[in-house]
C-alpha positions in Angstrom: 86.3 186.7 120.6 85.6 184.0 118.0 81.9 184.3 118.6 81.8 188.0 117.8 81.5 187.7 114.0 78.4 185.4 114.3 76.8 187.8 116.8 77.4 190.7 114.4 76.0 188.8 111.4 73.0 187.7 113.4 72.3 191.2 114.6 72.8 192.7 111.2 70.4 190.2 109.6 67.7 191.2 112.1 68.2 194.8 111.4 68.2 194.4 107.6 64.9 192.4 107.3 63.1 192.3 104.0 60.5 194.7 105.3 63.2 197.1 106.5 65.0 197.0 103.2 61.8 197.6 101.4 61.1 200.7 103.5 64.6 202.0 103.1 64.5 201.6 99.3 61.1 203.4 99.2 62.4 206.3 101.2 65.5 206.5 99.0 63.4 206.6 95.9 61.3 209.4 97.4 64.4 211.3 98.4 65.9 210.9 94.9 62.6 211.9 93.3 62.4 215.1 95.4 66.1 215.9 94.7 65.6 215.4 90.9 62.4 217.5 90.9 64.3 220.3 92.7 67.1 220.1 90.1 64.9 220.1 87.1 62.4 222.7 88.3 64.1 226.1 88.5 62.2 228.8 90.4 60.8 231.9 88.6 63.6 234.0 90.3 66.2 231.6 88.9 64.8 231.8 85.4 64.6 235.6 85.6 68.2 235.8 86.8 69.5 233.4 84.2 67.8 235.3 81.3 69.1 238.6 82.7 72.6 237.4 83.1 72.7 235.5 79.8 71.4 238.5 77.9 73.8 240.8 79.7 76.8 238.6 78.7 75.6 238.1 75.1 75.2 241.9 74.6 78.2 242.9 76.5 80.5 240.6 74.4 78.8 241.3 71.0 78.5 245.0 71.4 81.8 245.2 73.1 83.4 243.6 70.1 81.9 246.4 67.9 83.5 249.0 70.1 86.8 247.3 70.3 86.8 247.3 66.5 87.2 251.1 66.6 90.5 250.6 68.4 91.8 247.4 67.0 90.3 246.1 63.8 88.4 242.9 64.4 86.4 243.3 61.1 83.0 241.8 60.7 84.5 238.3 60.9 85.9 238.9 64.4 82.6 240.5 65.6 80.6 237.5 64.2 83.0 235.0 65.9 82.7 236.7 69.3 78.9 236.8 69.1 78.6 233.2 68.0 81.0 231.9 70.6 79.5 233.8 73.5 76.0 232.6 72.6 77.2 229.0 72.4 78.9 229.4 75.9 75.7 231.0 77.3 73.5 228.2 76.0 75.6 225.5 77.7 75.9 227.6 80.9 72.2 228.6 81.4 70.1 226.4 79.1 69.2 224.0 81.9 68.0 226.9 84.0 65.8 229.1 81.8 66.0 227.5 78.3 68.6 230.1 77.3 66.4 232.4 75.2 68.2 235.7 75.7 65.8 237.1 73.0 62.2 238.3 73.3 61.4 237.1 69.8 62.4 233.5 70.8 60.3 233.6 74.0 57.3 234.9 72.1 57.7 232.3 69.4 57.9 229.5 71.9 54.8 230.8 73.7 52.9 231.0 70.4 53.8 227.3 69.7 52.9 226.2 73.3 56.4 225.5 74.4 56.4 228.2 77.0 53.4 229.4 79.1 52.3 232.9 78.1 52.2 233.9 81.7 56.0 233.6 81.8 56.6 235.7 78.7 56.5 239.2 80.4 59.1 238.1 83.0 61.3 236.7 80.3 61.1 239.7 78.0 61.6 242.2 80.9 64.7 240.3 82.1 66.1 240.2 78.6 65.6 243.9 78.0 67.0 244.8 81.4 70.1 242.7 80.8 70.7 244.3 77.4 70.2 247.9 78.7 72.6 247.2 81.7 75.2 245.7 79.4 75.1 248.7 77.1 75.3 251.2 80.0 78.3 249.3 81.3 80.0 249.5 77.9 79.2 253.3 77.8 81.0 253.7 81.0 84.0 251.5 80.1 84.4 253.0 76.6 83.7 256.6 77.7 86.9 257.7 75.9 85.3 257.0 72.6 82.6 259.6 73.2 79.7 257.5 72.1 78.6 253.9 71.6 77.1 254.3 68.1 78.9 251.2 66.7 76.7 249.1 68.9 73.5 250.3 67.2 71.7 248.3 64.6 70.9 250.6 61.8 70.8 250.9 58.0 71.4 253.7 55.6 70.6 254.6 52.0 70.3 252.8 49.6 68.8 250.2 52.0 65.0 250.9 52.3 62.7 250.1 55.2 61.2 247.2 53.3 64.7 245.8 52.5 65.8 246.1 56.1 62.6 244.4 57.2 63.2 241.6 54.7 66.8 241.1 55.8 66.0 241.0 59.5 63.0 238.7 58.9 65.0 236.2 56.9 68.0 236.0 59.3 65.7 235.8 62.3 63.8 233.0 60.6 67.0 231.1 60.0 68.1 231.5 63.6 64.8 230.4 65.1 64.5 227.5 62.7 67.9 226.3 63.8 66.9 226.7 67.5 63.7 224.7 66.9 65.6 221.9 65.1 68.8 221.8 67.2 67.5 222.9 70.5 63.8 221.9 70.9 63.4 218.7 68.9 64.0 215.6 71.0 65.2 213.7 67.9 68.2 216.0 67.6 71.6 215.6 69.2 70.9 218.1 71.9 74.6 218.1 73.0 75.4 220.0 69.8 72.6 222.6 70.1 74.9 225.3 71.3 77.4 224.8 68.5 74.7 224.8 65.8 72.9 227.9 67.2 76.1 229.9 67.8 77.3 229.1 64.3 74.0 230.2 62.8 74.2 233.5 64.7 77.8 234.0 63.4 77.1 233.4 59.7 73.9 235.6 59.9 76.1 238.4 61.2 78.7 237.8 58.4 75.9 238.1 55.8 73.7 240.8 57.1 75.9 242.7 59.6 77.2 245.2 57.1 73.7 246.0 55.9 71.4 246.2 59.0 73.7 245.3 61.9 72.1 241.8 62.0 70.0 242.2 65.1 67.7 239.1 65.1 66.8 240.1 68.6 64.7 243.1 69.8 66.7 243.3 73.1 69.9 243.5 71.0 68.6 246.7 69.4 66.7 248.2 72.3 69.6 248.1 74.7 72.0 250.2 72.6 69.2 252.5 71.6 68.3 253.3 75.2 71.9 253.7 76.3 72.8 256.0 73.4 69.4 257.8 73.0 69.2 256.9 69.3 65.8 255.4 68.4 65.8 255.8 64.6 64.1 252.9 62.8 64.0 250.9 66.0 60.6 249.5 65.1 62.2 247.5 62.2 64.3 245.6 64.7 61.4 244.8 66.9 58.8 243.8 64.3 61.0 241.8 61.8 62.8 239.5 64.3 59.6 238.8 66.2 57.6 237.9 63.1 60.6 236.0 61.6 60.9 233.9 64.8 57.1 233.3 64.9 56.9 232.1 61.4 60.0 229.8 61.8 58.6 228.2 64.9 55.3 227.5 63.1 57.0 226.2 60.0 59.2 223.9 62.0 56.1 222.6 63.8 55.1 221.0 60.5 58.3 218.9 60.7 57.9 217.6 64.2 56.5 214.3 65.3 53.0 214.0 66.8 53.3 215.3 70.3 54.0 212.5 72.7 53.0 212.2 76.3 54.1 215.1 78.5 56.5 212.8 80.3 58.5 212.4 77.1 58.3 216.0 75.8 61.7 217.6 75.6 63.6 215.0 77.5 66.7 215.8 75.4 65.9 219.5 74.8 67.4 222.5 76.4 64.4 224.6 75.3 61.6 222.1 76.0 62.8 221.7 79.5 61.3 225.1 80.0 58.0 223.9 78.6 57.9 221.0 81.0 58.9 222.9 84.1 57.5 226.3 83.4 54.0 225.6 84.8 55.1 225.6 88.4 
Protein backbone atom coordinates (compact mmCIF):
# COMPACT_ATOMS: atom_id res chain seq x y z
CA UNK A 1 0.00 0.00 0.00
CA UNK A 2 2.85 2.37 0.80
CA UNK A 3 4.19 1.99 -2.71
CA UNK A 4 0.95 3.13 -4.32
CA UNK A 5 1.58 6.90 -4.18
CA UNK A 6 4.96 6.55 -5.89
CA UNK A 7 3.40 4.42 -8.60
CA UNK A 8 0.68 7.03 -9.16
CA UNK A 9 3.16 9.88 -9.35
CA UNK A 10 5.35 7.94 -11.71
CA UNK A 11 2.48 7.10 -14.01
CA UNK A 12 1.14 10.63 -13.82
CA UNK A 13 4.50 12.13 -14.80
CA UNK A 14 4.69 9.83 -17.80
CA UNK A 15 1.24 10.88 -18.92
CA UNK A 16 1.91 14.55 -18.43
CA UNK A 17 5.14 14.83 -20.40
CA UNK A 18 6.17 18.29 -21.71
CA UNK A 19 5.15 17.28 -25.21
CA UNK A 20 1.71 16.16 -24.03
CA UNK A 21 1.25 19.34 -22.02
CA UNK A 22 2.18 21.41 -25.06
CA UNK A 23 -0.37 19.58 -27.22
CA UNK A 24 -3.07 19.94 -24.57
CA UNK A 25 -2.41 23.67 -24.20
CA UNK A 26 -2.53 24.16 -27.97
CA UNK A 27 -5.83 22.29 -28.22
CA UNK A 28 -7.24 24.33 -25.35
CA UNK A 29 -6.21 27.57 -27.09
CA UNK A 30 -7.88 26.47 -30.32
CA UNK A 31 -11.03 25.48 -28.45
CA UNK A 32 -11.12 28.82 -26.61
CA UNK A 33 -10.49 30.69 -29.86
CA UNK A 34 -13.37 28.88 -31.60
CA UNK A 35 -15.67 29.48 -28.64
CA UNK A 36 -14.75 33.16 -28.55
CA UNK A 37 -15.28 33.52 -32.30
CA UNK A 38 -18.71 31.95 -31.97
CA UNK A 39 -19.62 34.31 -29.14
CA UNK A 40 -18.48 37.45 -30.93
CA UNK A 41 -19.76 36.65 -34.41
CA UNK A 42 -23.56 36.58 -34.35
CA UNK A 43 -25.22 35.12 -37.43
CA UNK A 44 -27.32 37.19 -39.84
CA UNK A 45 -30.45 35.60 -38.41
CA UNK A 46 -29.44 36.60 -34.87
CA UNK A 47 -28.82 40.18 -35.96
CA UNK A 48 -32.15 40.37 -37.79
CA UNK A 49 -34.01 38.95 -34.80
CA UNK A 50 -32.20 41.29 -32.38
CA UNK A 51 -33.05 44.38 -34.46
CA UNK A 52 -36.66 43.28 -34.91
CA UNK A 53 -37.16 42.54 -31.20
CA UNK A 54 -35.29 45.64 -30.03
CA UNK A 55 -37.27 47.93 -32.32
CA UNK A 56 -40.51 46.22 -31.31
CA UNK A 57 -39.79 46.79 -27.61
CA UNK A 58 -38.68 50.38 -28.16
CA UNK A 59 -41.78 51.33 -30.19
CA UNK A 60 -44.18 49.31 -28.04
CA UNK A 61 -43.03 51.11 -24.88
CA UNK A 62 -42.66 54.60 -26.38
CA UNK A 63 -45.91 54.60 -28.33
CA UNK A 64 -47.67 52.69 -25.58
CA UNK A 65 -46.79 55.50 -23.18
CA UNK A 66 -48.42 57.99 -25.56
CA UNK A 67 -51.64 55.93 -25.52
CA UNK A 68 -51.58 55.48 -21.75
CA UNK A 69 -51.32 59.27 -21.49
CA UNK A 70 -54.90 59.42 -22.78
CA UNK A 71 -56.08 57.40 -19.78
CA UNK A 72 -53.65 58.43 -17.07
CA UNK A 73 -51.72 61.66 -17.60
CA UNK A 74 -48.03 60.86 -17.94
CA UNK A 75 -47.27 64.23 -19.58
CA UNK A 76 -44.36 64.71 -21.96
CA UNK A 77 -41.97 64.11 -19.05
CA UNK A 78 -43.34 60.63 -18.42
CA UNK A 79 -43.32 59.72 -22.11
CA UNK A 80 -39.74 60.95 -22.46
CA UNK A 81 -38.62 58.94 -19.43
CA UNK A 82 -40.24 55.75 -20.71
CA UNK A 83 -38.64 56.15 -24.15
CA UNK A 84 -35.20 56.91 -22.74
CA UNK A 85 -35.24 54.08 -20.22
CA UNK A 86 -36.46 51.45 -22.68
CA UNK A 87 -33.78 52.44 -25.20
CA UNK A 88 -31.12 52.20 -22.50
CA UNK A 89 -32.34 48.72 -21.50
CA UNK A 90 -32.50 47.55 -25.13
CA UNK A 91 -28.93 48.72 -25.81
CA UNK A 92 -27.56 46.75 -22.88
CA UNK A 93 -29.69 43.73 -23.80
CA UNK A 94 -28.98 43.50 -27.55
CA UNK A 95 -26.00 45.73 -28.28
CA UNK A 96 -23.59 42.78 -28.26
CA UNK A 97 -25.74 40.92 -30.80
CA UNK A 98 -26.61 43.45 -33.51
CA UNK A 99 -25.14 46.76 -32.38
CA UNK A 100 -28.55 47.93 -31.09
CA UNK A 101 -29.41 50.33 -33.90
CA UNK A 102 -33.23 50.03 -33.84
CA UNK A 103 -33.27 52.93 -36.29
CA UNK A 104 -32.79 52.93 -40.11
CA UNK A 105 -31.11 56.35 -39.92
CA UNK A 106 -28.45 54.97 -37.56
CA UNK A 107 -27.80 51.92 -39.78
CA UNK A 108 -27.49 54.08 -42.91
CA UNK A 109 -25.18 56.56 -41.14
CA UNK A 110 -22.90 53.76 -39.92
CA UNK A 111 -22.79 52.25 -43.41
CA UNK A 112 -21.91 55.65 -44.91
CA UNK A 113 -19.00 55.98 -42.47
CA UNK A 114 -17.84 52.38 -43.11
CA UNK A 115 -18.80 50.99 -39.72
CA UNK A 116 -21.40 48.66 -41.19
CA UNK A 117 -21.23 46.80 -44.53
CA UNK A 118 -23.75 48.23 -47.01
CA UNK A 119 -24.90 44.69 -47.84
CA UNK A 120 -26.31 44.41 -44.31
CA UNK A 121 -28.28 47.67 -44.43
CA UNK A 122 -31.39 46.22 -46.19
CA UNK A 123 -31.79 43.44 -43.61
CA UNK A 124 -31.34 45.91 -40.76
CA UNK A 125 -33.82 48.41 -42.15
CA UNK A 126 -36.44 45.77 -42.99
CA UNK A 127 -36.12 44.26 -39.49
CA UNK A 128 -36.52 47.67 -37.87
CA UNK A 129 -39.55 48.60 -39.97
CA UNK A 130 -41.20 45.23 -39.36
CA UNK A 131 -40.58 45.50 -35.61
CA UNK A 132 -42.12 48.97 -35.51
CA UNK A 133 -45.19 47.98 -37.57
CA UNK A 134 -45.80 44.86 -35.45
CA UNK A 135 -45.51 46.89 -32.24
CA UNK A 136 -48.04 49.45 -33.45
CA UNK A 137 -50.46 46.75 -34.65
CA UNK A 138 -50.17 45.14 -31.23
CA UNK A 139 -50.97 48.45 -29.55
CA UNK A 140 -53.93 48.95 -31.89
CA UNK A 141 -55.38 45.63 -30.70
CA UNK A 142 -54.62 46.22 -27.02
CA UNK A 143 -55.98 49.79 -27.02
CA UNK A 144 -58.97 49.08 -29.28
CA UNK A 145 -61.22 50.77 -26.75
CA UNK A 146 -59.69 54.14 -27.62
CA UNK A 147 -60.90 53.92 -31.20
CA UNK A 148 -57.59 54.96 -32.79
CA UNK A 149 -53.88 55.21 -32.07
CA UNK A 150 -53.39 58.77 -33.33
CA UNK A 151 -51.36 59.80 -30.24
CA UNK A 152 -48.59 57.48 -31.50
CA UNK A 153 -48.20 59.46 -34.75
CA UNK A 154 -45.39 61.95 -35.20
CA UNK A 155 -46.95 65.05 -36.74
CA UNK A 156 -46.97 68.82 -36.58
CA UNK A 157 -49.62 71.43 -37.11
CA UNK A 158 -49.81 75.14 -37.87
CA UNK A 159 -47.99 77.42 -37.18
CA UNK A 160 -45.10 74.90 -37.60
CA UNK A 161 -44.06 74.82 -41.28
CA UNK A 162 -42.51 71.96 -43.22
CA UNK A 163 -39.12 73.70 -43.10
CA UNK A 164 -39.34 74.19 -39.34
CA UNK A 165 -40.33 70.55 -38.82
CA UNK A 166 -37.43 69.44 -41.02
CA UNK A 167 -35.08 71.63 -39.00
CA UNK A 168 -36.32 70.32 -35.65
CA UNK A 169 -36.02 66.69 -36.70
CA UNK A 170 -32.64 67.24 -38.35
CA UNK A 171 -31.19 68.87 -35.22
CA UNK A 172 -32.45 66.36 -32.66
CA UNK A 173 -31.44 63.44 -34.93
CA UNK A 174 -28.00 65.02 -35.28
CA UNK A 175 -27.69 65.28 -31.49
CA UNK A 176 -28.79 61.67 -30.99
CA UNK A 177 -26.41 60.27 -33.62
CA UNK A 178 -23.56 62.45 -32.40
CA UNK A 179 -24.04 60.97 -28.93
CA UNK A 180 -24.17 57.45 -30.35
CA UNK A 181 -20.88 58.03 -32.19
CA UNK A 182 -19.16 59.46 -29.13
CA UNK A 183 -20.55 57.22 -26.41
CA UNK A 184 -21.17 54.04 -28.37
CA UNK A 185 -18.66 53.76 -31.22
CA UNK A 186 -15.48 55.52 -30.06
CA UNK A 187 -13.09 53.10 -28.34
CA UNK A 188 -11.78 55.96 -26.18
CA UNK A 189 -15.19 56.34 -24.50
CA UNK A 190 -16.42 54.50 -21.41
CA UNK A 191 -18.54 52.04 -23.34
CA UNK A 192 -20.19 50.77 -20.14
CA UNK A 193 -22.07 54.07 -19.91
CA UNK A 194 -23.15 54.21 -23.56
CA UNK A 195 -26.70 53.07 -22.87
CA UNK A 196 -27.19 55.72 -20.19
CA UNK A 197 -25.85 58.51 -22.40
CA UNK A 198 -27.89 57.52 -25.46
CA UNK A 199 -31.08 56.90 -23.48
CA UNK A 200 -30.75 60.26 -21.73
CA UNK A 201 -30.21 62.01 -25.07
CA UNK A 202 -33.37 60.46 -26.49
CA UNK A 203 -35.30 61.57 -23.40
CA UNK A 204 -34.24 65.22 -23.45
CA UNK A 205 -34.79 65.43 -27.23
CA UNK A 206 -38.38 64.27 -26.67
CA UNK A 207 -38.81 66.83 -23.88
CA UNK A 208 -37.70 69.63 -26.20
CA UNK A 209 -39.20 68.65 -29.57
CA UNK A 210 -41.98 66.25 -28.58
CA UNK A 211 -44.69 68.92 -28.28
CA UNK A 212 -43.72 70.34 -31.69
CA UNK A 213 -43.07 67.42 -34.05
CA UNK A 214 -43.46 64.31 -31.89
CA UNK A 215 -39.65 63.94 -31.79
CA UNK A 216 -39.26 61.01 -34.17
CA UNK A 217 -35.47 60.87 -34.80
CA UNK A 218 -36.20 57.50 -36.35
CA UNK A 219 -37.97 56.68 -39.66
CA UNK A 220 -39.19 53.38 -38.19
CA UNK A 221 -40.72 55.27 -35.26
CA UNK A 222 -42.89 57.26 -37.68
CA UNK A 223 -43.56 54.62 -40.35
CA UNK A 224 -44.90 52.00 -37.90
CA UNK A 225 -47.73 54.16 -36.48
CA UNK A 226 -48.48 55.54 -39.95
CA UNK A 227 -48.99 52.05 -41.39
CA UNK A 228 -51.01 50.84 -38.39
CA UNK A 229 -53.32 53.87 -38.44
CA UNK A 230 -53.37 54.57 -42.18
CA UNK A 231 -52.29 58.23 -41.69
CA UNK A 232 -49.34 59.20 -43.90
CA UNK A 233 -49.50 62.99 -43.83
CA UNK A 234 -46.02 64.62 -43.88
CA UNK A 235 -44.37 61.23 -43.37
CA UNK A 236 -41.60 62.23 -45.78
CA UNK A 237 -40.35 64.79 -43.22
CA UNK A 238 -39.79 62.03 -40.65
CA UNK A 239 -37.85 59.92 -43.14
CA UNK A 240 -35.63 62.58 -44.74
CA UNK A 241 -34.76 64.71 -41.69
CA UNK A 242 -33.65 61.92 -39.28
CA UNK A 243 -31.64 60.17 -42.00
CA UNK A 244 -29.83 63.33 -43.13
CA UNK A 245 -29.28 64.46 -39.51
CA UNK A 246 -27.73 61.09 -38.59
CA UNK A 247 -25.54 61.07 -41.71
CA UNK A 248 -24.16 64.54 -41.05
CA UNK A 249 -23.57 63.74 -37.35
CA UNK A 250 -21.61 60.58 -38.17
CA UNK A 251 -19.45 62.47 -40.67
CA UNK A 252 -18.82 65.38 -38.30
CA UNK A 253 -17.87 63.04 -35.46
CA UNK A 254 -15.46 61.34 -37.84
CA UNK A 255 -13.38 64.52 -37.68
CA UNK A 256 -12.94 63.98 -33.93
CA UNK A 257 -11.86 60.36 -34.10
CA UNK A 258 -8.31 59.04 -33.97
CA UNK A 259 -6.58 57.75 -37.07
CA UNK A 260 -8.10 54.35 -37.70
CA UNK A 261 -6.00 51.63 -36.01
CA UNK A 262 -5.52 48.06 -37.13
CA UNK A 263 -8.74 46.12 -37.64
CA UNK A 264 -7.86 43.96 -34.63
CA UNK A 265 -8.21 47.02 -32.40
CA UNK A 266 -11.23 48.69 -33.98
CA UNK A 267 -14.20 48.83 -31.65
CA UNK A 268 -12.80 46.59 -28.92
CA UNK A 269 -14.76 48.61 -26.39
CA UNK A 270 -17.65 49.55 -28.64
CA UNK A 271 -21.16 48.21 -28.78
CA UNK A 272 -21.62 49.62 -32.28
CA UNK A 273 -18.18 48.88 -33.74
CA UNK A 274 -18.52 45.22 -32.77
CA UNK A 275 -20.95 45.17 -35.67
CA UNK A 276 -18.31 46.57 -38.02
CA UNK A 277 -15.79 43.94 -36.96
CA UNK A 278 -18.12 40.97 -37.21
CA UNK A 279 -20.52 42.10 -39.89
CA UNK A 280 -18.45 40.84 -42.82
CA UNK A 281 -19.09 37.19 -42.11
